[in-house]
C-alpha positions in Angstrom: -0.2 2.1 7.2 -1.4 1.8 10.7 -3.8 -0.4 12.5 -6.7 1.8 13.5 -6.7 0.3 17.0 -3.0 1.1 17.7 -0.9 4.1 16.8 2.0 2.1 15.4 2.8 2.9 11.8 4.5 0.6 9.4 6.0 1.7 6.1 5.4 0.3 2.7 8.2 0.6 0.0 7.8 3.1 -2.8 8.3 1.4 -6.2 6.8 3.7 -8.8 6.5 7.5 -8.8 5.3 10.0 -11.3 5.1 13.2 -9.2 5.1 16.9 -10.2 5.4 19.4 -7.4 8.2 22.0 -7.5 9.9 19.6 -10.0 9.1 16.5 -11.8 10.2 13.3 -10.0 9.9 9.8 -11.5 10.9 6.3 -10.5 10.0 3.1 -12.4 10.4 -0.4 -11.0 9.9 -3.2 -13.5 9.2 -6.1 -11.0 7.3 -4.7 -8.0 6.4 -8.1 -6.7 10.1 -9.0 -6.3 10.8 -5.8 -4.5 7.8 -6.5 -2.2 9.0 -10.0 -1.4 12.4 -8.6 -0.3 10.8 -6.4 2.3 10.4 -7.1 6.0 7.2 -9.2 6.6 4.4 -7.1 8.2 2.1 -9.3 10.3 -1.6 -8.6 10.7 -4.8 -10.4 11.6 -7.6 -11.5 9.3 -9.9 -8.6 8.5 -7.9 -6.1 10.6 -8.9 -2.5 9.9 -6.0 -0.4 8.5 -5.6 3.3 7.8 -3.2 4.8 5.2 -1.2 7.6 6.7 1.1 9.9 4.7 4.0 11.4 6.6 3.6 14.7 4.7 0.4 15.4 2.8 0.8 18.5 0.8 -1.5 17.0 -1.9 -5.1 16.1 -2.4 -6.0 12.4 -2.7 -8.1 11.7 -5.8 -8.2 7.9 -5.5 -6.6 5.3 -3.3 -6.6 1.6 -4.5 -5.3 -1.4 -2.7 -4.9 -5.0 -3.9 -3.2 -8.1 -2.7 -1.7 -11.0 -4.6 -1.4 -14.5 -3.3 -0.3 -17.5 -5.5 -0.6 -15.3 -8.5 -4.2 -14.3 -7.8 -4.9 -10.6 -7.6 -7.7 -9.5 -5.2 -8.9 -5.9 -5.0 -9.6 -4.5 -1.5 -12.4 -2.0 -0.9 -11.0 1.3 0.4 -13.3 3.8 2.2 -11.4 7.1 2.2 -8.1 6.0 3.6 -9.3 3.0 5.5 -9.5 -0.7 4.4 -9.5 -4.2 5.9 -6.9 -6.8 5.5 -7.9 -10.1 3.7 -10.1 -12.5 5.7 -8.0 -15.5 4.7 -4.7 -16.4 6.4 -1.6 -16.5 4.3 1.3 -14.6 2.8 0.4 -11.8 0.4 2.0 -9.0 -1.6 0.2 -5.8 -1.0 0.1 -3.0 -3.6 -1.2 0.5 -2.7 -1.8 2.9 -5.6 -2.2 6.6 -4.9 -3.6 9.0 -7.4 -3.2 12.6 -6.2 -3.4 16.0 -7.7 0.4 16.0 -8.0 0.7 12.6 -9.7 0.8 8.9 -8.8 2.8 6.7 -6.4 2.7 2.9 -5.9 3.8 1.3 -2.6 4.3 -2.4 -1.9 4.7 -4.6 1.1 5.2 -8.2 2.1 2.2 -9.1 4.4 1.4 -12.1 6.5 -2.2 -12.6 7.7 -2.6 -14.7 10.8 
């Protein structure tokens, strides 16, 4: 992900993969929230616009979903293409990004602090 105002890119952690390119690759993580909590905290501002960037993109994106959880409450975030805005409320969140592509699905997680 990167802030659309700045070129810096920060990585989310891959937790689940079901991908079929030249060979089938799978990875299953049972507790993605625990994995996310163990990651470096990424700090952003309320409502900050973000863009999802894939290092290599030899696939077609069919759908990109983003949601955050805070205190056990899941909130879907509207994604426009590959751009979305961070929550408008300060606090600590777990972010989950779900990619559905022509080659399969991947879930990414991150530990996010909104200031």
